[in-house]
Steps between C-alpha positions, in 0.01 A plus 500: 500500500144402585356160416163539327421130552628393842471827692328776305558821698139616458385193702739559789395832650482489876595215729311215331512373144169510315497125422539422872198716585295341222589149619417590861157627395399170333457136580758263350254395231416860412867590477566202272223630272658846505838356397343283229312799361817707484684218321225492240498880469872528432502204260197642318656838428876439482508550122306825504652737759847543358687318778437132428789363705405707803137382483612137466725545803207646693284202402776271625526698826128447567524134398785448747295675770205272417722191520640612836150559635390156378803336663412672828144365477634150431738526796229637728668834557 
């Protein structure tokens, strides 16, 4: 069974995951903004698309990615 939050199959075509390519194309600060924007997007619409739990899980996924990125900045990675 596919995981629409952690590993949506439509984002994993080819040898690289879409989020990895997006992150590689941006500075750390830009990528943090991207993650923040996606958190806001999923929180904004979770009540209106018909899959509220899935959208909340997606918001959490992006929040965790944002936290990880911030920790890497703090640690100088």
